[in-house]
Backbone of each chain as ProteinMPNN parsed JSONL, in Angstrom:
{"seq_chain_A": "MTPNDEKLMRILEEVLLIDESQYNDDYGPDEIETWDSLATVNIAAGLEKEFGYSMDPEVMAELECIGDIKEALKGGGVSFQG", "coords_chain_A": {"N_chain_A": [[40.473, 58.799, 215.416], [40.077, 58.897, 218.78], [41.385, 56.754, 221.378], [39.595, 56.269, 223.151], [36.935, 56.422, 221.022], [37.552, 54.296, 219.776], [37.662, 52.066, 221.628], [35.109, 52.002, 222.644], [33.7, 52.398, 219.817], [33.84, 48.921, 219.192], [32.273, 48.287, 220.941], [29.824, 48.656, 221.002], [29.922, 47.487, 217.715], [30.09, 45.039, 218.143], [27.785, 44.616, 219.619], [25.681, 45.739, 218.339], [26.48, 44.781, 215.578], [27.192, 46.681, 213.638], [29.483, 48.525, 211.24], [32.364, 50.363, 210.801], [31.679, 52.509, 209.43], [28.857, 52.9, 210.217], [29.533, 54.22, 212.564], [28.617, 56.694, 213.807], [27.824, 59.656, 215.912], [24.625, 60.518, 214.606], [23.526, 58.365, 214.158], [20.882, 56.097, 215.55], [18.528, 54.2, 216.765], [17.187, 54.223, 214.316], [18.324, 54.741, 211.961], [20.051, 51.66, 212.617], [19.293, 49.117, 212.721], [18.991, 47.19, 214.46], [19.581, 48.049, 217.46], [17.421, 47.816, 219.653], [15.591, 47.478, 222.305], [16.955, 45.583, 224.215], [19.709, 45.297, 223.367], [20.163, 47.856, 224.235], [20.629, 47.702, 226.329], [22.582, 45.584, 226.589], [25.174, 46.904, 225.184], [25.124, 49.174, 227.488], [26.186, 47.318, 229.566], [28.516, 46.209, 228.381], [29.492, 48.996, 228.406], [29.985, 49.549, 231.09], [31.903, 47.778, 231.981], [34.39, 47.936, 229.979], [34.447, 50.732, 230.571], [34.271, 51.401, 232.807], [31.876, 52.862, 233.935], [28.634, 53.027, 235.002], [25.531, 52.635, 233.825], [22.786, 55.175, 234.684], [19.718, 53.366, 234.842], [17.469, 55.476, 234.061], [18.888, 57.152, 232.046], [19.335, 55.603, 230.337], [17.111, 54.758, 228.926], [16.363, 56.875, 227.587], [18.42, 56.657, 225.862], [18.522, 57.955, 222.69], [21.031, 57.784, 220.224], [23.978, 57.587, 218.976], [25.965, 59.609, 220.264], [24.244, 60.322, 222.168], [25.207, 58.561, 224.033], [27.585, 58.659, 223.991], [28.054, 61.375, 225.187], [26.642, 60.58, 227.356], [29.107, 58.923, 228.559], [30.379, 61.009, 229.108], [30.048, 62.738, 230.579], [30.356, 60.699, 233.626], [32.694, 60.849, 233.316], [34.222, 60.119, 231.04], [36.454, 60.672, 228.477], [36.046, 62.307, 225.346], [37.974, 63.471, 223.54], [40.862, 64.545, 221.669]], "CA_chain_A": [[39.77, 58.253, 216.201], [40.443, 58.735, 219.968], [41.265, 55.381, 221.863], [38.075, 55.967, 223.503], [36.318, 56.19, 220.449], [37.415, 52.867, 219.552], [36.696, 51.181, 222.468], [32.824, 52.697, 222.519], [32.755, 51.963, 218.508], [34.294, 48.117, 219.353], [31.695, 47.167, 221.563], [28.744, 48.721, 219.561], [29.801, 46.42, 216.73], [30.032, 43.995, 218.549], [26.225, 44.392, 220.354], [25.07, 46.094, 217.057], [26.246, 44.285, 214.439], [27.186, 47.261, 213.136], [30.346, 48.37, 210.754], [32.87, 51.441, 211.378], [30.703, 53.223, 209.097], [28.472, 53.499, 211.378], [29.908, 54.696, 213.735], [28.005, 58.062, 213.531], [26.825, 60.473, 216.769], [23.474, 60.936, 214.973], [23.142, 57.472, 214.258], [20.335, 55.408, 216.336], [17.672, 52.988, 216.282], [15.675, 54.054, 213.248], [18.8, 53.87, 211.081], [20.789, 50.837, 213.214], [18.285, 47.914, 212.649], [19.873, 45.891, 215.735], [19.373, 48.39, 218.515], [16.084, 47.65, 220.249], [16.306, 47.536, 223.999], [17.716, 44.061, 224.857], [20.717, 45.745, 222.564], [20.785, 48.51, 225.251], [21.153, 46.534, 227.857], [23.869, 45.054, 226.492], [25.89, 48.489, 225.032], [24.651, 49.019, 228.801], [26.952, 46.639, 230.203], [29.675, 46.786, 227.924], [29.998, 50.363, 228.802], [30.554, 49.267, 232.899], [32.899, 46.67, 231.314], [35.397, 48.716, 229.678], [34.692, 51.902, 230.928], [34.09, 51.456, 234.29], [30.576, 53.775, 233.971], [27.465, 52.344, 234.866], [24.405, 53.84, 233.441], [21.316, 55.227, 234.874], [18.993, 53.807, 233.962], [16.871, 56.474, 232.977], [19.865, 57.822, 230.978], [19.225, 54.149, 229.363], [15.785, 54.601, 228.354], [16.692, 57.869, 226.923], [19.667, 56.987, 224.361], [18.204, 57.91, 220.828], [21.481, 58.03, 219.347], [25.869, 57.09, 219.67], [26.27, 60.637, 220.095], [24.101, 60.417, 223.395], [25.653, 57.407, 224.847], [29.136, 59.807, 224.167], [27.766, 62.742, 226.285], [26.357, 59.617, 229.088], [29.946, 58.331, 228.795], [31.765, 61.995, 229.03], [29.132, 62.764, 232.012], [30.95, 60.042, 233.671], [34.417, 61.423, 233.13], [35.315, 59.832, 230.037], [37.066, 61.889, 227.776], [36.362, 61.596, 223.302], [39.042, 64.187, 222.912], [42.247, 63.823, 220.843]], "C_chain_A": [[40.254, 58.626, 217.633], [40.355, 57.205, 220.288], [40.16, 55.142, 222.223], [36.746, 55.645, 222.709], [36.552, 54.603, 219.747], [37.448, 51.732, 220.215], [35.084, 50.745, 222.209], [32.966, 51.691, 221.224], [33.047, 50.48, 218.668], [32.996, 47.914, 220.138], [30.041, 47.727, 220.985], [29.272, 47.786, 217.999], [29.974, 45.237, 217.302], [28.862, 43.765, 219.274], [25.332, 45.05, 219.201], [25.398, 45.655, 215.338], [26.792, 45.148, 213.408], [29.145, 47.488, 212.263], [31.185, 49.749, 211.303], [32.104, 52.88, 210.531], [29.692, 53.891, 209.099], [28.002, 53.927, 212.286], [29.443, 56.272, 213.702], [27.409, 59.098, 214.552], [25.671, 60.408, 216.052], [23.31, 59.686, 214.49], [22.61, 56.818, 215.15], [19.32, 54.203, 215.889], [17.146, 53.28, 214.929], [17.029, 53.985, 212.312], [20.197, 52.669, 211.584], [19.428, 49.604, 213.537], [17.715, 47.158, 214.019], [19.472, 46.903, 217.191], [18.124, 48.623, 218.611], [16.843, 47.928, 221.718], [16.937, 46.719, 225.098], [19.46, 45.118, 224.422], [21.472, 47.11, 223.568], [22.028, 48.323, 225.755], [22.638, 45.835, 227.491], [25.633, 46.231, 226.733], [26.239, 49.131, 226.923], [25.974, 48.497, 229.604], [28.424, 46.332, 230.03], [30.638, 47.926, 227.843], [30.643, 49.824, 229.869], [32.182, 48.602, 232.656], [34.193, 47.504, 230.976], [35.897, 50.81, 229.983], [34.953, 52.361, 232.29], [32.314, 52.04, 234.54], [29.727, 52.751, 234.192], [26.56, 53.39, 235.111], [23.198, 53.947, 233.405], [20.54, 54.236, 233.636], [17.903, 54.572, 233.325], [17.457, 57.085, 232.032], [19.06, 56.603, 229.815], [17.717, 54.476, 228.605], [15.322, 55.796, 227.284], [17.583, 58.024, 225.719], [18.378, 57.218, 222.779], [19.25, 57.584, 219.725], [23.21, 57.973, 219.839], [26.365, 58.108, 219.962], [25.698, 60.708, 221.848], [24.82, 59.498, 224.057], [27.909, 57.568, 224.993], [28.749, 60.772, 225.185], [27.086, 61.545, 227.666], [27.891, 59.733, 229.639], [30.819, 59.954, 229.318], [31.309, 63.23, 230.802], [29.62, 61.998, 233.144], [32.393, 59.955, 233.841], [34.941, 61.075, 232.063], [35.567, 60.85, 228.64], [37.067, 61.408, 226.117], [37.505, 62.565, 223.434], [39.752, 63.738, 222.609], [43.239, 64.17, 221.638]], "O_chain_A": [[41.472, 58.641, 217.456], [39.553, 56.457, 219.73], [39.552, 54.124, 221.893], [35.787, 55.006, 223.141], [35.626, 53.94, 219.279], [37.321, 50.612, 219.722], [34.354, 49.824, 221.841], [32.572, 50.526, 221.274], [32.106, 50.109, 217.967], [32.549, 46.866, 219.673], [29.236, 46.887, 220.582], [28.299, 47.628, 217.262], [29.967, 44.297, 216.507], [28.776, 42.604, 219.673], [24.133, 44.774, 219.261], [24.841, 46.015, 214.3], [26.946, 44.646, 212.295], [30.016, 46.707, 212.645], [30.667, 50.277, 212.287], [32.037, 54.015, 211.001], [29.391, 54.922, 208.498], [26.888, 54.081, 212.788], [30.395, 57.025, 213.497], [26.348, 59.555, 214.128], [24.919, 60.076, 216.968], [22.184, 59.911, 214.046], [23.446, 56.569, 216.019], [19.387, 53.492, 214.886], [16.576, 52.318, 214.413], [16.951, 52.938, 211.67], [21.268, 52.777, 210.986], [18.83, 49.46, 214.604], [16.623, 46.761, 214.425], [18.975, 46.215, 218.083], [17.566, 49.452, 217.892], [17.944, 48.326, 222.099], [17.284, 46.948, 226.257], [20.175, 45.519, 225.341], [22.668, 47.376, 223.692], [23.247, 48.494, 225.763], [23.586, 45.693, 228.263], [26.529, 46.358, 227.568], [27.338, 49.415, 227.398], [26.696, 49.29, 230.207], [29.294, 46.212, 230.893], [31.815, 48.017, 227.494], [31.842, 49.575, 229.742], [33.268, 48.965, 233.11], [35.008, 47.667, 231.885], [36.819, 51.603, 229.792], [35.589, 53.31, 232.747], [31.643, 51.478, 235.405], [29.932, 51.645, 233.693], [26.509, 54.364, 235.861], [22.433, 53.344, 232.652], [20.59, 54.205, 232.407], [17.487, 54.323, 232.194], [16.788, 57.6, 231.135], [18.419, 56.822, 228.787], [17.664, 54.206, 227.405], [14.392, 55.788, 226.478], [17.638, 58.932, 224.889], [17.641, 56.423, 222.196], [18.898, 57.219, 218.604], [23.565, 58.305, 220.97], [27.579, 57.926, 220.056], [26.485, 61.062, 222.727], [25.118, 60.038, 225.122], [28.861, 57.046, 225.574], [29.475, 60.76, 226.179], [27.16, 61.878, 228.849], [28.17, 60.318, 230.686], [31.896, 59.847, 229.904], [31.901, 63.976, 231.581], [29.314, 62.676, 234.125], [33.059, 59.097, 234.422], [36.068, 61.506, 231.817], [34.77, 61.585, 228.057], [37.763, 60.509, 225.646], [38.419, 61.742, 223.376], [39.885, 62.548, 222.896], [44.392, 63.831, 221.37]]}, "seq_chain_B": "MSNLGKNLKLHHIGIVARDEEQIETFKEMLGLEEEARETIEKYHVTNIFLKCGGDTKLHFMIPHKGVLKNFNQRRGGFHHVAFCAKDLPAAQQELEEKGIKFIASKQQDGIGQFKFNFAQPNIAGLNVELIHDPDVDWSDE", "coords_chain_B": {"N_chain_B": [[9.16, 34.554, 252.944], [8.018, 36.223, 249.933], [5.038, 38.874, 250.167], [3.861, 40.726, 248.312], [2.725, 40.132, 245.864], [-0.098, 39.606, 246.422], [-0.525, 41.587, 246.105], [-1.016, 42.904, 244.203], [-2.697, 42.909, 240.551], [-3.479, 41.789, 237.682], [-3.014, 43.644, 235.208], [-2.885, 44.665, 232.502], [-2.056, 43.407, 229.133], [0.825, 43.898, 226.996], [1.833, 45.119, 224.28], [4.051, 45.449, 220.98], [2.333, 46.921, 218.314], [2.521, 46.424, 214.689], [1.733, 48.485, 212.868], [-1.061, 50.795, 213.319], [-3.655, 49.802, 211.951], [-2.924, 47.287, 211.812], [-4.047, 47.041, 214.505], [-6.864, 47.72, 214.242], [-8.221, 46.214, 212.425], [-7.579, 43.581, 214.329], [-9.616, 44.639, 216.093], [-11.561, 45.557, 215.288], [-12.055, 42.312, 214.434], [-12.356, 40.684, 216.646], [-14.392, 42.173, 218.221], [-13.389, 43.964, 219.865], [-13.377, 47.056, 221.912], [-12.059, 49.838, 221.963], [-10.574, 51.717, 224.268], [-8.999, 54.093, 225.907], [-6.823, 56.181, 224.053], [-3.319, 57.659, 223.855], [-0.85, 59.3, 223.005], [2.794, 58.857, 224.104], [5.262, 61.691, 223.779], [7.608, 61.619, 224.866], [8.118, 59.037, 225.114], [8.577, 58.186, 222.319], [5.823, 57.014, 221.252], [2.658, 55.426, 220.656], [-0.496, 55.137, 223.117], [-1.913, 52.088, 223.402], [-5.732, 51.303, 224.418], [-7.297, 48.642, 224.497], [-10.376, 46.96, 225.477], [-11.88, 44.182, 226.702], [-14.378, 41.738, 227.994], [-13.833, 41.211, 231.567], [-11.451, 42.346, 233.577], [-8.815, 42.449, 232.665], [-6.792, 44.287, 230.716], [-5.3, 45.048, 226.857], [-2.738, 46.547, 225.482], [-1.86, 47.85, 223.186], [1.071, 49.414, 221.813], [2.056, 51.21, 219.508], [5.401, 52.541, 217.898], [6.84, 55.02, 216.883], [9.684, 55.678, 217.22], [12.682, 55.309, 217.457], [14.134, 52.709, 220.087], [12.188, 50.667, 220.357], [10.882, 50.873, 217.973], [12.507, 49.396, 217.008], [11.87, 46.479, 217.438], [11.26, 43.289, 218.576], [13.11, 42.591, 215.592], [11.648, 44.156, 214.213], [9.129, 42.853, 214.013], [6.697, 43.104, 215.569], [5.079, 42.322, 217.971], [4.27, 40.175, 221.848], [5.172, 42.54, 224.25], [5.301, 42.989, 226.994], [4.13, 43.046, 230.859], [1.493, 43.611, 232.932], [1.259, 44.725, 235.899], [-1.12, 45.792, 238.351], [-0.416, 47.694, 241.209], [-1.597, 48.038, 244.686], [0.274, 49.331, 245.587], [2.094, 51.084, 244.059], [5.388, 53.167, 244.585], [6.076, 51.885, 246.81], [5.63, 48.862, 245.949], [7.45, 49.155, 244.191], [9.711, 49.613, 245.544], [10.109, 46.904, 247.245], [10.652, 45.525, 245.763], [13.166, 47.085, 243.941], [15.15, 46.492, 246.289], [15.293, 43.846, 245.931], [17.632, 43.95, 243.866], [16.125, 44.87, 241.842], [16.178, 46.915, 239.141], [15.041, 50.291, 237.789], [13.295, 52.273, 235.209], [12.641, 54.366, 235.367], [13.852, 56.725, 238.646], [10.944, 57.117, 240.209], [7.492, 56.672, 240.063], [5.64, 56.871, 236.581], [3.628, 59.363, 234.676], [1.574, 58.409, 232.941], [-1.021, 56.96, 230.503], [-4.712, 58.922, 230.58], [-5.419, 58.662, 233.636], [-3.247, 57.014, 234.188], [-0.524, 55.814, 236.711], [2.892, 54.91, 235.926], [6.13, 52.325, 236.188], [8.745, 50.883, 234.705], [9.918, 47.6, 235.114], [13.497, 47.599, 234.584], [16.467, 45.867, 233.292], [14.813, 43.832, 233.323], [12.804, 41.774, 234.617], [14.057, 38.176, 235.63], [14.016, 38.205, 232.466], [11.319, 38.803, 231.457], [9.777, 41.649, 230.445], [8.636, 43.831, 232.65], [5.714, 45.723, 234.057], [4.892, 48.613, 236.558], [1.747, 49.593, 237.491], [-0.225, 52.238, 238.203], [-3.766, 52.586, 239.228], [-5.921, 54.245, 239.258], [-8.556, 53.681, 238.7], [-9.184, 50.739, 239.372], [-10.625, 48.358, 241.766], [-10.249, 47.849, 244.857], [-11.439, 46.091, 247.233], [-12.069, 43.797, 247.758], [-10.179, 42.895, 248.704]], "CA_chain_B": [[8.068, 34.768, 251.169], [6.537, 38.227, 249.94], [3.629, 38.898, 250.101], [4.043, 41.497, 247.392], [1.765, 39.043, 244.793], [-1.574, 39.877, 246.666], [-0.834, 43.396, 246.345], [-1.232, 42.807, 242.669], [-3.757, 42.111, 240.111], [-2.777, 41.298, 236.561], [-3.989, 44.985, 235.001], [-3.089, 44.657, 230.987], [-0.938, 42.813, 228.607], [1.603, 44.22, 226.346], [1.713, 44.307, 222.58], [4.086, 46.404, 220.32], [1.738, 46.542, 217.034], [3.388, 47.55, 213.414], [1.287, 50.601, 212.189], [-2.994, 51.158, 213.343], [-3.728, 48.889, 210.862], [-3.152, 46.187, 212.108], [-5.182, 46.977, 215.672], [-7.689, 48.517, 213.432], [-8.225, 44.498, 212.279], [-7.456, 43.083, 215.368], [-10.308, 45.099, 216.877], [-13.297, 44.556, 214.548], [-12.54, 41.114, 213.904], [-12.669, 40.082, 217.704], [-15.823, 42.705, 218.48], [-13.267, 44.827, 221.152], [-13.779, 48.341, 222.41], [-10.926, 50.963, 222.332], [-10.85, 52.42, 225.585], [-8.129, 55.029, 225.814], [-5.128, 56.267, 223.558], [-2.782, 58.576, 224.089], [1.22, 59.203, 222.764], [3.616, 60.191, 224.886], [6.104, 62.019, 223.046], [9.195, 61.444, 225.544], [8.856, 57.366, 224.316], [7.884, 58.121, 220.865], [4.857, 55.633, 221.2], [1.004, 56.041, 221.393], [-0.768, 54.154, 223.235], [-4.022, 52.285, 222.728], [-5.851, 49.889, 225.413], [-8.766, 47.2, 224.424], [-10.981, 46.11, 226.463], [-13.257, 43.076, 226.485], [-14.949, 40.891, 229.821], [-13.247, 40.954, 232.567], [-10.582, 43.493, 233.609], [-7.774, 42.249, 231.51], [-7.168, 44.807, 229.032], [-4.939, 44.983, 226.293], [-2.144, 47.691, 225.824], [-1.33, 48.03, 221.865], [2.263, 50.072, 221.218], [2.826, 52.149, 217.885], [6.224, 52.693, 218.531], [7.23, 56.031, 216.231], [11.026, 55.787, 216.281], [13.243, 54.592, 219.036], [14.204, 51.46, 220.123], [10.665, 49.861, 220.447], [10.748, 50.387, 216.698], [12.702, 47.662, 216.44], [11.228, 45.061, 218.637], [11.289, 41.569, 217.933], [13.409, 42.903, 214.38], [10.423, 45.346, 213.648], [7.859, 42.694, 213.687], [6.128, 43.644, 216.795], [4.109, 41.471, 219.728], [4.417, 39.867, 222.865], [6.428, 42.994, 225.302], [4.951, 43.001, 228.41], [3.097, 42.081, 231.429], [1.941, 44.967, 233.918], [0.685, 44.918, 237.117], [-1.634, 47.392, 239.119], [0.147, 47.324, 242.163], [-1.888, 48.89, 245.385], [0.886, 51.109, 246.106], [3.141, 51.372, 243.287], [5.993, 53.319, 245.169], [5.839, 50.023, 248.153], [6.073, 47.842, 244.905], [8.966, 49.381, 242.955], [10.647, 49.623, 246.604], [10.503, 45.97, 247.632], [11.919, 44.859, 243.926], [14.443, 47.599, 244.552], [15.832, 45.298, 247.442], [15.51, 42.902, 245.33], [18.157, 43.874, 243.03], [15.765, 45.116, 240.363], [16.069, 48.692, 238.814], [13.559, 51.071, 236.99], [13.865, 52.951, 234.039], [13.04, 55.683, 236.223], [13.58, 56.455, 240.238], [10.244, 57.702, 240.393], [6.625, 56.794, 238.656], [6.111, 58.286, 235.53], [2.781, 59.856, 234.429], [0.688, 57.355, 232.309], [-2.671, 57.694, 229.583], [-4.921, 58.898, 231.84], [-4.805, 59.009, 235.356], [-2.558, 56.053, 235.183], [1.222, 56.059, 236.296], [3.997, 53.634, 235.089], [7.232, 51.962, 235.551], [9.291, 49.656, 233.702], [11.265, 47.19, 235.276], [14.77, 47.276, 233.615], [16.087, 45.497, 231.86], [13.5, 43.062, 233.3], [12.686, 40.409, 235.656], [13.598, 37.251, 234.868], [13.707, 37.887, 231.326], [10.058, 39.477, 230.818], [9.597, 43.271, 230.818], [7.255, 44.136, 233.794], [5.734, 47.134, 234.3], [3.948, 48.236, 237.14], [0.759, 49.951, 237.739], [-1.092, 52.977, 239.361], [-4.745, 52.301, 237.735], [-7.197, 54.261, 240.368], [-9.573, 52.79, 238.709], [-9.29, 49.042, 240.436], [-11.58, 48.455, 243.14], [-9.627, 46.681, 245.531], [-12.021, 46.127, 247.609], [-12.612, 42.244, 247.065], [-8.757, 41.777, 248.992]], "C_chain_B": [[7.417, 35.987, 251.156], [5.637, 38.219, 249.906], [3.417, 39.718, 248.647], [2.448, 40.794, 246.093], [0.494, 39.984, 244.588], [-1.76, 40.655, 247.223], [-1.049, 44.09, 244.596], [-1.944, 42.023, 241.37], [-2.991, 42.857, 238.469], [-3.646, 42.551, 235.729], [-4.079, 44.763, 233.523], [-1.784, 43.82, 230.226], [-0.414, 44.285, 227.481], [1.916, 44.659, 225.288], [2.526, 45.728, 221.697], [3.379, 46.123, 218.536], [2.78, 47.025, 215.765], [2.993, 48.613, 213.288], [-0.45, 49.934, 212.956], [-3.422, 49.892, 212.662], [-4.08, 47.41, 211.579], [-3.739, 45.746, 214.22], [-6.503, 47.475, 215.402], [-8.867, 46.545, 213.106], [-8.165, 43.762, 213.149], [-8.857, 43.457, 216.358], [-11.733, 44.773, 216.45], [-12.874, 43.206, 214.588], [-13.022, 40.412, 215.501], [-13.545, 41.35, 218.476], [-15.161, 43.837, 220.133], [-13.299, 46.25, 220.886], [-12.831, 49.007, 222.603], [-11.387, 51.674, 223.485], [-10.045, 53.583, 226.074], [-7.207, 54.503, 224.72], [-4.752, 57.767, 223.932], [-1.455, 58.252, 223.852], [2.169, 59.993, 223.233], [4.863, 60.041, 224.285], [7.483, 61.76, 223.614], [9.432, 59.515, 225.009], [9.437, 57.199, 223.191], [6.953, 57.173, 220.946], [3.871, 56.327, 221.258], [0.841, 54.152, 221.441], [-2.077, 54.067, 223.226], [-4.762, 51.083, 223.533], [-7.528, 49.814, 224.429], [-9.051, 47.203, 225.653], [-12.025, 45.445, 225.998], [-13.525, 42.65, 227.409], [-13.918, 40.377, 230.708], [-12.193, 42.229, 232.956], [-9.356, 43.801, 234.059], [-7.521, 42.792, 230.588], [-5.313, 44.949, 228.442], [-4.246, 46.386, 225.874], [-1.711, 47.672, 224.112], [0.085, 49.04, 221.825], [2.062, 50.602, 219.962], [3.748, 52.688, 218.18], [6.507, 53.983, 216.614], [8.452, 56.504, 215.672], [11.407, 55.357, 217.598], [14.32, 53.215, 218.866], [12.942, 50.127, 220.453], [10.327, 49.853, 219.425], [11.63, 49.412, 216.361], [12.471, 46.358, 217.142], [11.11, 44.118, 217.808], [11.973, 41.504, 215.982], [12.523, 42.704, 213.599], [9.764, 44.842, 213.033], [6.761, 42.78, 214.522], [5.572, 42.042, 218.005], [4.644, 41.555, 220.844], [5.533, 41.064, 223.186], [6.62, 42.403, 226.367], [3.794, 42.522, 229.636], [3.518, 43.633, 232.301], [1.078, 44.684, 234.636], [0.46, 46.453, 238.036], [-0.665, 46.742, 240.44], [-0.977, 48.216, 242.999], [-1.825, 49.682, 245.86], [2.019, 50.66, 245.72], [4.042, 51.614, 244.085], [5.92, 51.978, 245.902], [6.234, 48.903, 247.255], [7.617, 47.749, 244.817], [9.579, 49.052, 243.944], [10.845, 47.962, 247.134], [11.238, 44.93, 246.234], [13.16, 45.52, 244.121], [15.87, 46.521, 245.511], [16.214, 44.791, 246.81], [16.377, 43.037, 244.018], [17.722, 44.239, 241.531], [15.757, 46.786, 240.357], [14.839, 49.044, 238.022], [14.154, 52.149, 235.945], [13.663, 54.09, 234.445], [12.724, 55.801, 238.423], [12.077, 56.166, 240.6], [8.64, 57.342, 239.452], [6.122, 57.871, 238.448], [4.475, 58.588, 235.334], [2.772, 59.108, 232.995], [-0.349, 58.098, 231.348], [-3.909, 57.388, 230.642], [-5.076, 59.912, 233.218], [-3.843, 57.762, 235.665], [-0.933, 56.419, 235.69], [1.48, 55.047, 236.35], [5.355, 53.48, 235.636], [7.644, 51.061, 235.4], [10.668, 48.979, 234.865], [12.485, 47.839, 234.062], [15.714, 46.683, 234.145], [14.511, 44.794, 232.042], [13.295, 42.421, 234.234], [12.245, 39.05, 235.225], [13.335, 36.716, 233.332], [12.295, 37.935, 231.19], [9.927, 40.633, 231.426], [8.548, 42.945, 231.148], [7.301, 45.599, 233.931], [4.383, 46.981, 235.572], [3.306, 49.251, 237.416], [0.022, 51.165, 238.407], [-2.318, 52.643, 238.754], [-5.698, 52.929, 238.655], [-8.542, 53.778, 240.51], [-10.314, 51.323, 238.974], [-9.802, 49.174, 241.614], [-10.529, 46.966, 243.213], [-9.921, 45.857, 247.408], [-12.207, 44.707, 248.106], [-11.698, 42.124, 248.134], [-9.513, 41.556, 251.012]], "O_chain_B": [[6.647, 36.58, 251.911], [5.164, 37.181, 249.443], [2.682, 39.138, 247.848], [1.383, 41.348, 245.819], [0.074, 40.663, 243.652], [-2.47, 40.902, 248.197], [-1.166, 45.208, 244.094], [-1.815, 40.816, 241.169], [-2.336, 43.873, 238.235], [-4.866, 42.426, 235.619], [-5.223, 44.647, 233.083], [-0.69, 43.675, 230.772], [-1.047, 45.317, 227.26], [3.123, 44.462, 225.427], [1.963, 46.822, 221.644], [3.849, 45.313, 217.737], [3.669, 47.864, 215.911], [3.621, 49.65, 213.502], [-0.77, 48.747, 213.005], [-3.38, 48.89, 213.376], [-5.105, 46.755, 211.77], [-3.765, 44.701, 214.87], [-7.266, 47.653, 216.351], [-9.902, 46.096, 213.601], [-8.909, 42.821, 212.874], [-9.164, 42.689, 217.27], [-12.644, 44.101, 216.934], [-13.9, 42.667, 215.004], [-13.996, 39.66, 215.518], [-13.173, 41.415, 219.648], [-15.845, 44.292, 221.05], [-13.254, 46.661, 219.726], [-12.483, 48.854, 223.774], [-12.514, 52.159, 223.586], [-10.716, 54.179, 226.917], [-6.858, 53.363, 224.41], [-5.484, 58.719, 224.201], [-0.893, 57.248, 224.288], [2.441, 61.178, 223.042], [5.511, 59.004, 224.149], [8.447, 61.691, 222.852], [10.466, 58.933, 224.681], [10.388, 56.474, 222.898], [7.469, 56.12, 220.571], [3.818, 57.478, 221.689], [1.208, 53.098, 220.921], [-2.999, 54.878, 223.144], [-4.392, 49.933, 223.298], [-8.374, 50.585, 223.978], [-8.352, 47.37, 226.652], [-12.875, 45.816, 225.189], [-12.801, 43.173, 228.256], [-13.289, 39.326, 230.586], [-12.45, 43.226, 232.282], [-8.842, 44.539, 234.9], [-7.781, 42.286, 229.496], [-4.336, 44.959, 229.191], [-4.975, 47.377, 225.872], [-0.612, 47.122, 224.182], [-0.599, 50.063, 221.771], [1.752, 49.618, 219.291], [3.459, 53.642, 218.903], [6.313, 53.562, 215.474], [8.693, 57.157, 214.656], [10.695, 55.11, 218.572], [15.014, 52.853, 217.916], [13.081, 48.931, 220.711], [9.435, 49.033, 219.211], [11.438, 48.642, 215.42], [13.186, 45.357, 217.165], [10.905, 44.116, 216.594], [11.527, 40.679, 215.184], [12.314, 41.849, 212.738], [9.387, 45.263, 211.94], [5.708, 42.435, 213.986], [6.064, 41.034, 218.512], [5.348, 42.507, 221.181], [6.648, 40.937, 222.679], [7.508, 41.649, 226.765], [2.816, 41.81, 229.406], [4.514, 44.342, 232.442], [-0.004, 44.347, 234.157], [1.115, 47.462, 238.299], [-0.312, 45.569, 240.561], [-1.447, 49.143, 242.339], [-2.578, 50.506, 246.379], [2.851, 50.062, 246.404], [4.186, 50.628, 244.808], [5.637, 50.988, 245.227], [7.046, 48.06, 247.637], [8.509, 46.951, 245.105], [10.271, 48.063, 243.705], [12.009, 47.782, 247.493], [12.03, 44.005, 246.05], [14.169, 44.879, 244.417], [17.008, 46.112, 245.283], [17.432, 44.846, 246.646], [16.013, 42.359, 243.057], [18.348, 44.104, 240.48], [15.449, 47.6, 241.228], [13.902, 48.315, 237.697], [15.26, 52.688, 235.962], [14.384, 54.992, 234.02], [11.897, 55.274, 239.167], [11.83, 55.131, 241.219], [8.586, 57.699, 238.275], [5.971, 58.955, 239.012], [3.877, 57.802, 236.068], [3.658, 59.162, 232.143], [-0.56, 59.309, 231.299], [-4.163, 56.364, 231.276], [-4.948, 61.079, 233.589], [-3.569, 57.393, 236.807], [-0.246, 57.228, 235.066], [0.724, 54.144, 236.709], [5.963, 54.55, 235.626], [7.072, 50.091, 235.898], [11.732, 49.456, 235.258], [12.264, 48.383, 232.981], [15.956, 46.816, 235.344], [13.486, 44.981, 231.387], [14.128, 42.819, 235.048], [11.175, 38.628, 234.788], [12.844, 35.665, 232.918], [11.891, 36.885, 230.691], [9.935, 40.785, 232.647], [7.693, 42.233, 230.621], [8.229, 46.407, 233.942], [3.493, 46.144, 235.727], [4.053, 50.191, 237.69], [-0.41, 50.792, 239.498], [-2.155, 52.329, 237.575], [-6.534, 52.095, 239.002], [-9.313, 53.545, 241.441], [-11.477, 50.941, 238.844], [-9.46, 50.03, 242.431], [-10.204, 45.974, 242.56], [-9.187, 45.388, 248.276], [-12.649, 44.726, 249.255], [-12.077, 41.22, 248.878], [-8.922, 40.835, 251.816]]}, "name": "protein", "num_of_chains": 2, "seq": "MTPNDEKLMRILEEVLLIDESQYNDDYGPDEIETWDSLATVNIAAGLEKEFGYSMDPEVMAELECIGDIKEALKGGGVSFQGMSNLGKNLKLHHIGIVARDEEQIETFKEMLGLEEEARETIEKYHVTNIFLKCGGDTKLHFMIPHKGVLKNFNQRRGGFHHVAFCAKDLPAAQQELEEKGIKFIASKQQDGIGQFKFNFAQPNIAGLNVELIHDPDVDWSDE"}
């Protein structure tokens, strides 16, 4: 797991109350019941604080899984390569 | 003081429904009429508008997946208040100048002839939708 993966996982653990086993790119609101619209806003706030990445509201509205968060971060120049 | 409020009319109350049966029961018990129904795939939601007397409608949303399905710990309930704007882009711009963001930069196509946009995340803790509805009469202004 890369350092940026660990940072993202910590944000999601704190906001969504998940554990490492649920940190899966394919997991989204269907698998994680605590992921509602308020949680999305809190995730975005965490991304801004930890990565300096400001998520566009349109991107926020279309997030469907953890992989989408990573893709958005990659688009903002955050690397998840080892 | 802003004049924005004079150019807004209460359009509908948005409610997340658990399932269609809940809406049917509500409709039957209160004798409400279904005015429109449409699924928006992009947001994974079926929208059903019910009308009673007066101009304000009830907007039930049945989420099929996504964050809306988890609303209020999957129990559903009151979700948003929607205002019809006399000029939706102008109303959005005025709110953006006050620091409010929206889920889309421009109004989105909604059910029927509606256009809409949502404040993101909310205004003073309440979800707010702005609507353009060509059927709303502004002649009393």
